[in-house]
RODO-2510 file (C-alpha; in nm, 4 decimals, decimal comma):
residues 363
     n   res          X          Y          Z
     1     m    -3,7952     1,0050    -1,6287
     2     l    -3,7662     1,3722    -1,5473
     3     d    -4,0241     1,5978    -1,7136
     4     m    -3,7723     1,8538    -1,8410
     5     a    -4,0448     2,0877    -1,9719
     6     a    -4,2049     2,1022    -1,6286
     7     l    -3,8639     2,1428    -1,4683
     8     n    -3,7848     2,4358    -1,6952
     9     r    -4,1209     2,6007    -1,6154
    10     t    -4,0418     2,5627    -1,2462
    11     a    -3,6988     2,7095    -1,3080
    12     d    -3,8559     3,0147    -1,4724
    13     v    -4,0777     3,0649    -1,1674
    14     l    -3,7852     3,0319    -0,9314
    15     r    -3,5807     3,2851    -1,1246
    16     l    -3,8538     3,5426    -1,0666
    17     h    -3,7660     3,5456    -0,6981
    18     f    -3,3995     3,6261    -0,7568
    19     d    -3,3256     3,9347    -0,9632
    20     d    -2,9964     4,0094    -1,1335
    21     d    -2,8796     4,2280    -0,8467
    22     t    -2,9184     3,9373    -0,6052
    23     r    -2,7128     3,7064    -0,8280
    24     k    -2,4468     3,9731    -0,8840
    25     h    -2,3788     4,0258    -0,5156
    26     g    -2,3448     3,6566    -0,4374
    27     r    -2,6528     3,6179    -0,2194
    28     l    -2,8395     3,2909    -0,1899
    29     t    -2,9874     3,1588    -0,5132
    30     i    -3,1984     2,8598    -0,6039
    31     q    -3,0371     2,6820    -0,8964
    32     p    -3,2658     2,4867    -1,1292
    33     g    -3,1961     2,1131    -1,1207
    34     d    -3,1097     2,0880    -1,4896
    35     e    -2,8598     2,3731    -1,4586
    36     f    -2,7156     2,2212    -1,1415
    37     l    -2,6619     1,8870    -1,3152
    38     r    -2,4998     2,0522    -1,6146
    39     n    -2,2479     2,2338    -1,3948
    40     f    -2,1477     1,9785    -1,1340
    41     n    -1,8002     1,8233    -1,1480
    42     i    -1,8094     1,4661    -1,2779
    43     p    -1,5564     1,2515    -1,0851
    44     e    -1,2254     1,2124    -1,2717
    45     p    -1,0110     0,9186    -1,1568
    46     l    -0,6470     1,0031    -1,0941
    47     i    -0,5449     0,6624    -0,9592
    48     d    -0,8275     0,4403    -1,0776
    49     g    -1,0509     0,3196    -0,7952
    50     i    -0,8426     0,4878    -0,5252
    51     v    -0,8031     0,8650    -0,5653
    52     p    -1,0098     1,1026    -0,7862
    53     r    -0,9104     1,4555    -0,8858
    54     g    -1,0493     1,7516    -0,6976
    55     q    -1,0932     1,5689    -0,3665
    56     l    -0,9151     1,5725    -0,0310
    57     y    -0,7787     1,2454     0,1074
    58     a    -0,5785     1,1480     0,4136
    59     i    -0,3096     0,8788     0,4087
    60     t    -0,2956     0,7692     0,7718
    61     g    -0,0307     0,5500     0,9303
    62     p     0,2013     0,5424     1,2326
    63     t     0,5572     0,6712     1,2087
    64     g     0,7778     0,4155     1,0340
    65     h     0,4926     0,2406     0,8536
    66     g     0,5874     0,3534     0,5039
    67     k     0,3597     0,6545     0,4399
    68     t     0,6301     0,8623     0,2727
    69     a     0,7625     0,5703     0,0657
    70     l     0,4106     0,4855    -0,0505
    71     a     0,3350     0,8509    -0,1301
    72     a     0,6616     0,8762    -0,3271
    73     l     0,5529     0,5779    -0,5378
    74     m     0,2167     0,7436    -0,6052
    75     q     0,3942     1,0653    -0,7037
    76     m     0,6293     0,8905    -0,9444
    77     c     0,3424     0,6977    -1,1047
    78     i     0,1391     1,0164    -1,1537
    79     a     0,4381     1,2100    -1,2889
    80     t     0,5201     0,9374    -1,5417
    81     g     0,1757     0,7927    -1,6106
    82     r     0,2903     0,4457    -1,5028
    83     p     0,0327     0,2148    -1,3391
    84     f     0,0114     0,2193    -0,9599
    85     a    -0,0024    -0,1413    -0,8359
    86     g    -0,1658    -0,2389    -1,1640
    87     r    -0,4200     0,0448    -1,1600
    88     e    -0,4464     0,2981    -1,4396
    89     v    -0,3064     0,6441    -1,3607
    90     e    -0,3681     0,9791    -1,5293
    91     a    -0,0309     1,1462    -1,5864
    92     g     0,0238     1,5034    -1,4711
    93     n     0,2245     1,7457    -1,2627
    94     v     0,2657     1,6833    -0,8919
    95     l     0,3280     1,9342    -0,6120
    96     v     0,4796     1,8065    -0,2876
    97     l     0,4787     2,0105     0,0336
    98     a     0,7623     1,8407     0,2220
    99     g     0,7324     1,9934     0,5656
   100     e     0,8100     1,7217     0,8157
   101     n     1,1487     1,5968     0,6964
   102     p     1,2528     1,7186     0,3490
   103     d     1,5854     1,5307     0,3564
   104     d     1,4165     1,1989     0,4346
   105     y     1,1615     1,2646     0,1606
   106     a     1,4454     1,3303    -0,0871
   107     l     1,5984     0,9905    -0,0085
   108     r     1,2595     0,8159    -0,0477
   109     l     1,2087     0,9861    -0,3841
   110     l     1,5557     0,8835    -0,5046
   111     a     1,5014     0,5258    -0,3838
   112     t     1,1654     0,5091    -0,5596
   113     a     1,3058     0,6373    -0,8884
   114     q     1,5896     0,3859    -0,8635
   115     a     1,3526     0,0959    -0,7857
   116     m     1,1436     0,1939    -1,0912
   117     s     1,4583     0,2210    -1,3106
   118     l     1,3753     0,5836    -1,3902
   119     k     1,6212     0,8495    -1,5021
   120     p     1,6531     1,1836    -1,3166
   121     e     1,4505     1,3689    -1,5801
   122     a     1,1466     1,1654    -1,4741
   123     l     1,1412     1,3840    -1,1617
   124     s     1,0910     1,7044    -1,3612
   125     r     0,7109     1,6894    -1,3254
   126     i     0,7377     1,6802    -0,9463
   127     g     0,7689     2,0205    -0,7782
   128     v     0,8750     2,0360    -0,4137
   129     v     0,8269     2,3071    -0,1525
   130     a     1,0643     2,2187     0,1325
   131     g     0,9843     2,3331     0,4862
   132     s     0,6719     2,3819     0,6920
   133     f     0,4358     2,6797     0,6937
   134     a     0,0749     2,7614     0,7820
   135     i    -0,1430     2,6601     0,4868
   136     g    -0,4136     2,9238     0,5428
   137     p    -0,2073     3,2450     0,5440
   138     a     0,0308     3,1179     0,2737
   139     f    -0,2286     2,9856     0,0277
   140     d    -0,2303     3,2892    -0,2051
   141     e     0,1505     3,2976    -0,2169
   142     l     0,1614     2,9262    -0,2938
   143     a    -0,1073     2,9561    -0,5620
   144     a     0,0904     3,2324    -0,7326
   145     l     0,3849     2,9920    -0,7714
   146     v     0,1808     2,7332    -0,9624
   147     r     0,2419     2,7974    -1,3318
   148     e     0,0895     2,4813    -1,4840
   149     p    -0,2137     2,2617    -1,4049
   150     l    -0,1573     2,0067    -1,1292
   151     a    -0,2822     1,6501    -1,1139
   152     a    -0,2033     1,6047    -0,7435
   153     v    -0,0773     1,7783    -0,4317
   154     f     0,0852     1,5775    -0,1500
   155     v     0,1159     1,7276     0,1994
   156     d     0,3803     1,5609     0,4185
   157     t     0,2516     1,5816     0,6886
   158     s    -0,0682     1,7397     0,8164
   159     a     0,0997     1,8220     1,1494
   160     a     0,3832     2,0113     0,9761
   161     f     0,1349     2,2594     0,8248
   162     f    -0,1027     2,2920     1,1210
   163     d    -0,0858     2,6332     1,2854
   164     g    -0,3132     2,5602     1,5824
   165     d    -0,2229     2,4579     1,9355
   166     d    -0,4051     2,1258     1,9686
   167     e    -0,4441     1,8601     1,6977
   168     n    -0,7348     1,7131     1,8944
   169     a    -0,9356     2,0374     1,9102
   170     n    -1,2434     1,9917     1,6895
   171     t    -1,2812     2,3540     1,5788
   172     a    -0,9117     2,3980     1,4961
   173     m    -0,8902     2,0705     1,3049
   174     r    -1,2058     2,1411     1,1062
   175     l    -1,0567     2,4755     1,0034
   176     h    -0,7254     2,3071     0,9191
   177     a    -0,9012     2,0526     0,6955
   178     s    -1,0961     2,3245     0,5167
   179     r    -0,7690     2,5093     0,4479
   180     l    -0,6145     2,1908     0,3105
   181     r    -0,9195     2,1473     0,0856
   182     r    -0,8430     2,4847    -0,0750
   183     l    -0,5445     2,3134    -0,2376
   184     c    -0,8011     2,1363    -0,4595
   185     e    -0,8734     2,4799    -0,6083
   186     l    -0,5246     2,5098    -0,7557
   187     p    -0,5039     2,4951    -1,1371
   188     g    -0,6028     2,1541    -1,2717
   189     r    -0,8356     2,0623    -0,9805
   190     p    -0,5704     1,8377    -0,8275
   191     a    -0,6338     1,5527    -0,5906
   192     v    -0,4904     1,6417    -0,2487
   193     a    -0,3362     1,3649    -0,0374
   194     v    -0,2391     1,4595     0,3182
   195     l    -0,0104     1,2281     0,5124
   196     c    -0,1455     1,2037     0,8673
   197     h    -0,0387     1,0565     1,1974
   198     p    -0,3128     0,8443     1,3575
   199     t    -0,4947     0,8978     1,6829
   200     k    -0,3186     0,7829     1,9998
   201     h    -0,2897     0,4035     2,0476
   202     a    -0,4329     0,3397     1,6996
   203     q    -0,4036    -0,0125     1,5646
   204     r    -0,4500    -0,1575     1,2179
   205     e    -0,8285    -0,1764     1,2569
   206     n    -0,8810     0,1873     1,3629
   207     l    -0,6319     0,4023     1,1720
   208     l    -0,8028     0,7407     1,1821
   209     p    -0,6204     1,0737     1,1392
   210     r    -0,5680     1,2969     1,4404
   211     g    -0,8450     1,5478     1,4802
   212     g    -1,1151     1,2858     1,5231
   213     g    -1,4581     1,3319     1,3743
   214     a    -1,4064     1,7006     1,2958
   215     f    -1,1141     1,6350     1,0585
   216     l    -1,2693     1,3181     0,9151
   217     a    -1,5944     1,5006     0,8379
   218     e    -1,4103     1,7540     0,6204
   219     i    -1,2170     1,5075     0,4019
   220     d    -1,3434     1,2829     0,1237
   221     g    -1,1613     0,9663     0,2215
   222     n    -0,9069     0,8131     0,4556
   223     l    -0,6500     0,5769     0,3077
   224     t    -0,4607     0,3688     0,5640
   225     c    -0,1024     0,2467     0,5667
   226     w     0,0128    -0,0338     0,7959
   227     r     0,3514    -0,2043     0,8056
   228     d     0,4014    -0,5656     0,9121
   229     g     0,7703    -0,6461     0,8860
   230     s     0,8674    -0,5425     0,5324
   231     l     0,5084    -0,5738     0,4073
   232     i     0,2965    -0,2565     0,3742
   233     t    -0,0795    -0,2742     0,3273
   234     l    -0,2703     0,0141     0,1677
   235     h    -0,6421     0,0114     0,2443
   236     w    -0,9026     0,2551     0,3694
   237     g    -1,0919     0,3107     0,6916
   238     g    -1,3461     0,5423     0,8503
   239     k    -1,4565     0,7149     0,5307
   240     l    -1,4317     0,6808     0,1543
   241     r    -1,6396     0,8410    -0,1188
   242     g    -1,6832     0,5620    -0,3699
   243     p    -1,7163     0,1840    -0,3818
   244     g    -1,3994     0,1039    -0,1864
   245     f    -1,1195    -0,1340    -0,2842
   246     e    -0,9489    -0,4474    -0,1558
   247     p    -0,6211    -0,4121     0,0395
   248     i    -0,3159    -0,3553    -0,1814
   249     q     0,0211    -0,4820    -0,0629
   250     f     0,3731    -0,3538    -0,1121
   251     e     0,7178    -0,4560     0,0009
   252     l     0,9370    -0,1975     0,1693
   253     q     1,2517    -0,2688    -0,0298
   254     p     1,5993    -0,1413     0,0721
   255     e     1,7839     0,0588    -0,1948
   256     v     2,1534     0,1470    -0,1878
   257     l     2,1649     0,4869    -0,3575
   258     a     2,4295     0,6158    -0,5959
   259     i     2,5260     0,8952    -0,3566
   260     l     2,7873     0,9080    -0,0808
   261     d     2,7778     1,0542     0,2680
   262     s     3,0486     1,2813     0,4138
   263     k     3,2608     0,9754     0,4960
   264     g     3,2417     0,8361     0,1447
   265     r     2,9896     0,5622     0,2233
   266     n     2,6855     0,4801     0,0105
   267     v     2,3567     0,6172     0,1435
   268     s     2,0625     0,3786     0,1724
   269     s     1,6876     0,4302     0,1815
   270     v     1,3731     0,2281     0,1098
   271     a     1,1133     0,2171    -0,1672
   272     a     0,7601     0,0754    -0,1751
   273     v     0,7290    -0,1921    -0,4453
   274     p     0,3954    -0,3612    -0,5318
   275     v     0,3821    -0,7365    -0,4647
   276     n     0,1387    -1,0061    -0,5735
   277     a    -0,0415    -1,2412    -0,3354
   278     d     0,2253    -1,5148    -0,3558
   279     k     0,5072    -1,2750    -0,2769
   280     a     0,3061    -1,1188     0,0064
   281     e     0,2544    -1,4655     0,1574
   282     q     0,6288    -1,5357     0,1396
   283     i     0,7012    -1,2102     0,3221
   284     k     0,4435    -1,2977     0,5886
   285     q     0,6085    -1,6363     0,6426
   286     i     0,9466    -1,4685     0,6892
   287     g     0,7863    -1,2407     0,9483
   288     l     0,6331    -1,5410     1,1237
   289     s     0,9722    -1,7127     1,1319
   290     d     1,1220    -1,4047     1,2964
   291     e     0,8495    -1,4068     1,5601
   292     n     0,9040    -1,7766     1,6316
   293     a     1,2803    -1,7290     1,6613
   294     l     1,2365    -1,4481     1,9126
   295     l     0,9741    -1,6362     2,1136
   296     v     1,2161    -1,9278     2,1546
   297     a     1,5033    -1,6922     2,2463
   298     m     1,2929    -1,5228     2,5155
   299     l     1,1847    -1,8612     2,6522
   300     k     1,5429    -1,9885     2,6706
   301     q     1,6866    -1,6766     2,8334
   302     p     1,4297    -1,4797     3,0360
   303     g     1,5355    -1,1227     3,1115
   304     a     1,7885    -1,1051     2,8261
   305     s     1,8688    -0,7632     2,6848
   306     v     1,7603    -0,6634     2,3338
   307     a     2,1194    -0,7114     2,2117
   308     e     2,1342    -1,0583     2,3673
   309     l     1,7948    -1,1511     2,2208
   310     s     1,9148    -1,0342     1,8791
   311     t     2,2102    -1,2720     1,8930
   312     l     2,0054    -1,5625     2,0286
   313     a     1,7403    -1,5198     1,7567
   314     g     2,0001    -1,4864     1,4813
   315     f     1,9173    -1,1223     1,4050
   316     v     2,2705    -1,0061     1,3324
   317     y     2,4570    -0,7954     1,0796
   318     g     2,7873    -0,8929     0,9225
   319     m     3,0637    -0,9485     1,1808
   320     g     2,7952    -1,0800     1,4188
   321     l     2,6749    -0,7404     1,5398
   322     p     2,3204    -0,7538     1,6872
   323     n     2,0437    -0,6081     1,4677
   324     k     1,8530    -0,4415     1,7516
   325     a     1,6232    -0,2478     1,5181
   326     r     1,4918    -0,5739     1,3713
   327     t     1,4475    -0,7165     1,7204
   328     h     1,2545    -0,4102     1,8358
   329     r     1,0175    -0,4405     1,5367
   330     v     0,9465    -0,8065     1,6137
   331     l     0,9019    -0,7341     1,9857
   332     q     0,6396    -0,4722     1,9006
   333     k     0,4540    -0,7274     1,6869
   334     l     0,4658    -0,9803     1,9722
   335     q     0,3419    -0,7144     2,2132
   336     a     0,0518    -0,6245     1,9817
   337     a    -0,0423    -0,9936     1,9673
   338     g    -0,0358    -1,0212     2,3468
   339     l     0,2655    -1,2552     2,3429
   340     a     0,5230    -1,0240     2,5039
   341     a     0,5175    -0,7356     2,7490
   342     q     0,7623    -0,4677     2,8554
   343     s     0,8165    -0,3836     3,2212
   344     r     0,8342    -0,0268     3,3515
   345     g     1,2121    -0,0709     3,3616
   346     g     1,2190    -0,1556     2,9911
   347     a     1,2883    -0,5307     3,0147
   348     w     1,0932    -0,7630     2,7842
   349     k     0,9309    -1,0884     2,8930
   350     l     0,6872    -1,3417     2,7556
   351     t     0,3257    -1,3330     2,8682
   352     p     0,1585    -1,6628     2,9682
   353     k     0,0110    -1,6765     2,6179
   354     g     0,3586    -1,6093     2,4746
   355     k     0,5117    -1,8945     2,6758
   356     t     0,2479    -2,1325     2,5420
   357     e     0,3190    -2,0189     2,1853
   358     a     0,6956    -2,0517     2,2386
   359     h     0,6606    -2,4127     2,3572
   360     e     0,4583    -2,4921     2,0438
   361     v     0,7203    -2,3599     1,7997
   362     p     0,8526    -2,6533     1,5927
   363     e     1,2124    -2,7558     1,6612
***
């Protein structure tokens, strides 16, 4: 055990070397251990086991892998105090800096509220600043707008608020991360979650935010977001202050919104919805079926266009129109698995490994 009497005597000696004038002008001081321990910030969970208050986290994932949908779910859970994928959440106000695509974020937020059966007033605890700006120069102006304590700040995305020239420059990215960390100083000591694009050619196993080691060194943790078909997996990689957590899975669920476009048609978006292990396995099997269907189509008709492959694999909309977006997603999965390759001219073909797999698909 600590000998507190001895510690206090040592503290008295140390204080002799630092007079009041030194303390007043902010010069270096030696803080006694007991005083240091009394004043340090005890971790406060915001989303239990995932994100604590007062810390800076990245949420890293490629474009189209559900970062914004997942962040919108986190925001709604924090604003309402509802559990996030079964984990306890501390309710509070949320600030969102929607810099990359405010309109897309609005649709994700509406879809999330609809999927959670929430009324519009549930959004009142979420404040949004639409548009990009340089975090450093605008911090004081932003801070002046915050009237109530915040539980969390979400930055969508890091790139939209970066005022440097090169996202891979160590010095610039370290400075950018330190400016983002200042958001933790806003009233309420909010958690700050920054949506980040990954480094070039990143795969599921190495989802690190752009900026490399310099950016990673300045943040407290890196949450990762990876989409496989309609299944999104939230995990962590590279760095995390704390014990870590097992992967958490969500389904990217389509939502037809109660709003119309300029032609009177319903607008659609997607929402991230937590799924259990059984549901996640079902979704994986659907994805595997899609891969098998496309492998067989490519084997039967080498050199077919994406539209032709869509029809052959049965990836069609109503009226038989080819669902090329679905086909492209499956082709990318086959390419990542080494089963398909794209020529310089853009045509897709099976690799030798892909041909073997196609022949082994059950009839």
